[in-house]
C-alpha positions in Angstrom: -5.2 12.9 -12.3 -7.4 14.9 -9.9 -6.0 15.5 -6.4 -7.7 16.8 -3.3 -6.0 20.2 -3.5 -7.8 20.8 -6.8 -11.0 21.3 -4.8 -9.5 24.2 -2.7 -10.8 27.4 -4.3 -8.4 30.3 -4.6 -10.7 33.3 -4.7 -14.4 33.8 -5.1 -15.4 36.1 -7.9 -18.9 36.9 -6.7 -20.9 37.3 -3.4 -24.3 36.6 -1.9 -25.9 37.8 1.4 -28.6 35.2 1.9 -30.6 32.6 0.0 -32.1 29.1 0.0 -31.4 25.9 -2.0 -33.1 22.6 -1.9 -31.9 19.2 -3.2 -32.9 15.6 -2.9 -30.3 12.8 -3.0 -31.0 9.1 -3.0 -29.6 6.1 -1.1 -27.6 3.6 -3.1 -27.0 -0.2 -2.9 -23.5 -1.5 -3.5 -23.1 -4.5 -5.8 -19.4 -4.8 -5.1 -19.0 -3.7 -1.5 -16.5 -1.4 0.1 -15.5 -2.5 3.6 -12.4 -1.0 5.3 -11.1 2.5 4.8 -7.9 4.5 5.1 -7.4 8.0 6.5 -9.5 10.8 5.1 -12.4 8.5 4.1 -10.3 6.7 1.4 -11.7 3.3 0.6 -9.5 0.2 1.0 -11.1 -1.2 -2.1 -13.2 0.0 -5.0 -17.0 -0.5 -5.1 -19.9 -0.1 -7.5 -23.5 0.6 -6.8 -27.0 1.0 -8.2 -28.4 4.5 -7.4 -31.9 4.2 -6.0 -34.8 6.4 -6.8 -37.5 6.4 -4.0 -35.4 6.1 -0.8 -34.0 9.6 -0.6 -33.2 12.5 1.6 -34.7 16.0 0.8 -32.6 18.8 2.3 -33.3 22.6 2.2 -30.4 24.8 3.1 -31.1 28.4 4.0 -28.1 30.8 4.7 -27.5 34.4 5.8 -24.2 36.1 6.1 -23.2 36.8 9.7 -23.2 40.4 10.9 -20.0 39.8 12.8 -17.1 37.5 11.9 -16.5 34.5 14.2 -14.3 31.5 14.3 -17.2 29.1 14.9 -19.6 27.3 12.6 -23.2 28.6 13.0 -26.1 26.3 12.0 -29.5 25.0 13.1 -30.5 21.5 12.2 -34.1 20.5 11.7 -35.3 17.0 10.9 -38.8 17.0 9.5 -39.2 20.6 10.7 -38.2 19.9 14.3 -34.9 20.7 16.0 -32.7 17.6 16.0 -29.8 18.2 18.4 -28.4 14.7 18.3 -27.7 15.1 14.5 -25.6 18.3 15.1 -22.3 16.7 16.1 -22.1 14.8 12.8 -22.7 18.0 10.8 -20.1 19.9 13.0 -17.5 17.2 12.2 -18.4 17.3 8.5 -18.0 21.1 8.4 -14.6 20.8 10.1 -13.5 18.2 7.5 -14.6 20.3 4.5 -13.7 23.8 5.7 -10.5 23.9 3.7 -12.5 23.1 0.5 -15.5 25.4 1.4 -13.9 28.4 3.1 -17.2 30.3 3.2 -18.6 28.0 5.8 -17.8 30.3 8.8 -19.1 33.4 7.0 -22.8 32.3 7.1 -25.4 31.1 9.5 -27.1 28.0 8.0 -30.5 26.4 8.7 -30.5 22.8 7.5 -34.0 21.3 7.2 -33.9 17.7 6.2 -36.3 14.8 5.8 -36.3 11.2 4.4 -38.9 9.6 2.1 -38.4 6.4 4.1 -39.1 5.8 7.8 -36.3 7.2 9.9 -36.1 4.1 12.0 -36.4 1.7 9.1 -32.8 0.4 9.3 -32.1 2.0 5.9 -28.9 4.0 6.2 -29.7 7.7 5.7 -26.1 8.9 6.0 -25.3 8.4 2.3 -28.4 10.2 1.0 -28.2 12.9 3.8 -24.6 13.8 3.2 -25.1 13.8 -0.6 -28.1 16.1 -0.4 -26.2 18.5 2.0 -23.2 18.5 -0.3 -25.3 19.4 -3.3 -26.7 22.4 -1.5 -23.3 23.6 -0.4 -22.0 23.3 -3.9 -25.0 25.3 -5.2 -23.9 28.1 -2.8 -20.3 27.8 -4.0 -21.4 28.0 -7.6 -23.1 31.4 -6.9 -19.7 32.5 -5.4 -17.8 31.1 -8.4 -20.2 31.4 -11.4 -17.5 30.2 -13.9 -17.5 26.8 -12.2 -18.1 23.9 -14.8 -20.8 21.3 -14.3 -18.1 18.6 -14.3 -16.3 20.3 -11.4 -19.6 20.9 -9.6 -20.6 17.3 -9.5 -17.1 15.9 -8.9 -16.6 18.2 -6.0 -20.1 17.4 -4.6 -19.1 13.7 -4.6 -15.8 14.5 -3.1 -17.4 16.5 -0.2 -20.1 13.9 0.3 -17.4 11.2 0.8 -15.9 13.2 3.6 -19.3 13.1 5.4 -20.0 9.4 4.7 -17.9 7.3 2.4 -20.7 5.7 0.3 -22.5 9.1 0.0 -20.1 9.9 -2.9 -22.1 7.2 -4.9 -25.4 9.1 -4.4 -24.6 12.2 -6.5 -25.0 11.3 -10.1 -25.7 8.4 -12.4 -27.7 5.1 -12.4 -24.6 3.1 -11.7 -21.6 4.6 -9.9 -18.1 3.3 -9.2 -15.9 4.6 -6.4 -12.3 3.8 -5.8 -9.3 3.6 -8.1 -9.5 0.7 -10.5 -7.3 -0.1 -13.4 -10.1 -0.8 -15.9 -12.3 2.1 -15.1 -11.1 5.4 -16.8 -11.2 8.4 -14.4 -11.9 6.2 -11.4 -10.7 7.8 -8.1 -10.5 7.2 -4.4 -11.7 10.8 -4.0 -15.1 10.7 -5.6 -17.6 8.5 -7.4 -17.7 8.3 -11.2 -20.7 7.4 -13.4 -20.4 4.0 -15.1 -19.5 5.1 -18.6 -19.9 1.9 -20.6 -23.2 0.9 -22.3 -25.5 -0.9 -19.9 -27.5 -3.9 -21.2 -31.3 -3.6 -21.3 -31.5 -6.3 -18.7 -30.3 -3.8 -16.1 -32.5 -0.8 -17.2 -35.0 0.0 -14.5 -33.7 -2.7 -12.3 -35.9 -3.2 -9.3 -34.9 -3.2 -5.6 -37.5 -4.2 -3.0 -36.1 -3.6 0.5 -37.4 -6.0 3.1 -37.3 -4.3 6.5 -36.2 -7.2 8.7 -34.9 -5.2 11.7 -35.5 -1.5 12.2 -33.5 -1.2 15.4 -30.1 0.4 15.8 -27.2 -1.7 14.8 -25.1 -3.0 17.7 -22.0 -2.2 15.8 -21.7 1.0 13.7 -20.3 0.9 10.1 -17.5 3.2 11.2 -16.4 0.7 13.9 -16.8 -2.2 11.4 -14.6 -0.5 8.8 -11.9 0.1 11.4 -11.8 -3.6 12.3 -10.5 -4.3 8.8 -7.1 -2.8 9.7 -5.8 -5.9 11.4 -8.2 -8.4 9.8 -6.6 -11.7 8.8 -8.4 -11.9 5.5 -8.3 -8.2 4.6 -5.7 -8.2 1.8 -7.3 -11.1 0.0 -10.7 -9.4 0.3 -9.4 -6.2 -1.2 -8.0 -8.2 -4.2 -11.4 -10.0 -4.6 -13.2 -6.7 -4.8 -11.0 -5.6 -7.6 -11.5 -8.9 -9.4 -15.3 -8.8 -8.9 -15.5 -5.2 -10.2 -13.7 -6.3 -13.4 -16.2 -9.1 -13.8 -19.4 -7.0 -13.0 -18.2 -4.3 -15.4 -18.4 -6.8 -18.3 -21.6 -8.3 -17.0 -23.4 -5.0 -17.0 -22.5 -4.7 -20.7 -23.4 -8.2 -21.7 -26.6 -8.6 -19.5 -25.6 -12.0 -18.1 -28.0 -12.3 -15.2 -26.7 -15.6 -14.0 -23.2 -14.3 -13.5 -24.6 -11.0 -12.0 -26.4 -13.0 -9.4 -23.3 -15.1 -8.5 -21.2 -12.0 -7.9 -23.8 -9.9 -6.1 -24.8 -12.6 -3.6 -21.2 -13.6 -3.0 -20.3 -10.0 -2.3 -23.1 -9.7 0.2 -22.1 -12.8 2.1 -18.4 -11.9 1.9 -19.2 -8.5 3.5 -20.9 -10.3 6.5 -18.1 -12.9 6.6 -15.6 -10.1 7.1 -17.7 -9.0 10.1 -17.9 -12.5 11.5 -14.2 -13.0 11.3 -12.9 -9.7 12.6 -11.7 -9.3 16.2 -13.9 -8.5 17.9 -16.4 -10.3 15.7 -20.0 -9.4 15.3 -23.1 -10.6 13.4 -25.6 -8.0 11.9 -27.8 -10.6 10.1 -30.9 -11.8 12.0 -32.5 -15.2 11.8 -35.2 -13.8 9.5 -32.4 -12.5 7.1 -31.3 -16.1 6.7 -34.9 -17.3 6.3 -35.4 -14.8 3.4 -32.1 -15.8 1.7 -33.1 -19.4 1.7 -36.6 -18.7 0.4 -35.1 -16.6 -2.4 -32.7 -19.5 -3.3 -35.6 -22.0 -3.3 -37.9 -19.7 -5.4 -35.1 -19.0 -8.0 -34.2 -22.7 -8.2 -37.9 -23.7 -8.8 -38.9 -20.9 -11.2 -35.7 -20.0 -12.9 -36.7 -16.3 -12.3 -33.5 -14.3 -12.0 -34.1 -12.7 -8.6 -31.3 -12.3 -6.1 -30.5 -10.6 -2.8 -27.9 -8.3 -1.5 -27.2 -6.9 2.0 -25.9 -3.7 3.5 -24.1 -3.6 6.8 -27.3 -4.6 8.6 -30.1 -7.2 8.7 -32.4 -5.8 5.9 -32.5 -7.7 2.6 -32.4 -5.9 -0.8 -34.2 -8.1 -3.3 -32.9 -7.3 -6.8 -34.6 -8.3 -10.1 -35.2 -7.2 -13.7 -38.3 -5.1 -14.4 -39.8 -7.8 -16.7 -40.3 -10.2 -13.8 -41.6 -7.6 -11.4 -45.2 -8.9 -11.0 -44.0 -12.5 -10.3 -41.4 -11.4 -7.8 -43.7 -9.0 -5.9 -46.3 -11.8 -5.6 -43.6 -14.1 -4.2 -42.6 -11.4 -1.7 -46.2 -10.9 -0.6 -46.9 -14.6 -0.4 -43.6 -15.8 1.2 -41.3 -13.0 2.5 -43.4 -10.3 4.2 -43.9 -12.5 7.2 -40.2 -12.2 8.0 -40.3 -8.4 7.9 -40.8 -6.3 11.0 -44.5 -5.2 10.9 -44.7 -6.8 7.4 -43.0 -3.7 6.0 -41.1 -3.4 2.7 -40.2 -0.6 0.3 -40.3 -0.9 -3.5 -37.5 1.0 -5.2 -35.9 1.1 -8.7 -32.7 2.4 -10.2 -32.6 6.2 -10.2 -30.3 8.8 -11.6 -29.0 10.7 -8.6 -29.5 14.1 -6.9 -32.2 16.5 -8.1 -32.7 20.2 -7.4 -36.1 21.6 -6.5 
């Protein structure tokens, strides 16, 4: 079993003075949700997600060895080419968390230039894609310092590091479908990093579509970090964690058999359970908006009338992810244009599809 100390390098066998790497990493959408975490970004329950393709962060990392040693991190942060000071504390905290695993961090000055392919204020979480892209760049640098590193170690450690920046970021590194969190029926599963779903996936789930309806693009009134913490004394927490294990077992089999009806039941139940946990915590809060509920009801009505296997899921926010197989794409997109865009802020939505993870430029 892999433990955290396995990611602490002993000695680097090579060196580099300066250079640049560039990676993109996608967002992901959980089918079985993780909500609640322990110390060191350890999930309270396992989760599984579709990796997206179009909603991604592209990050360029330039580095140059410092002329004089110092005990501070040295980095500039640019967002879409412009200095972004309010992002810096999160990167500072990330560097502090991962320093023991990347001891070269204080030896270089870094310039981190990052951009998203989706609107920054869209309400789509960029922490997962952003931390995944940064972690891939840092691992590219470590691979130069440690050329004998295996690909398996490279991707495993990238996922491990990304998790320390943003929990779900560990599911944005590699694979169409990624599981994170120890689970008895998933070989190699770990609380420390995400693993690719290794079973055969039914053709029904190949190129699965995700159209993201941008219901509310404002800042959430409760951050995900605060929401996770509220699970510590939650009256329904333990039963919820058990349910996640059960649903992961079920969805594992569904992904192999292609049973869309059962897939829809679990995915929609998981979305509503996530928000039920928020509504029953203390203090309680509601991240759904009236238009979120309007869209959900419209989807249920459309599915009932047409028997088209379209369903919804939600992140910790108001936006709705509409999930459906590729072979019904035209009919679902027409339905979205005819009946759902009116509930979106500025009639905005983003079409996405299952992707395969981080890509180097």
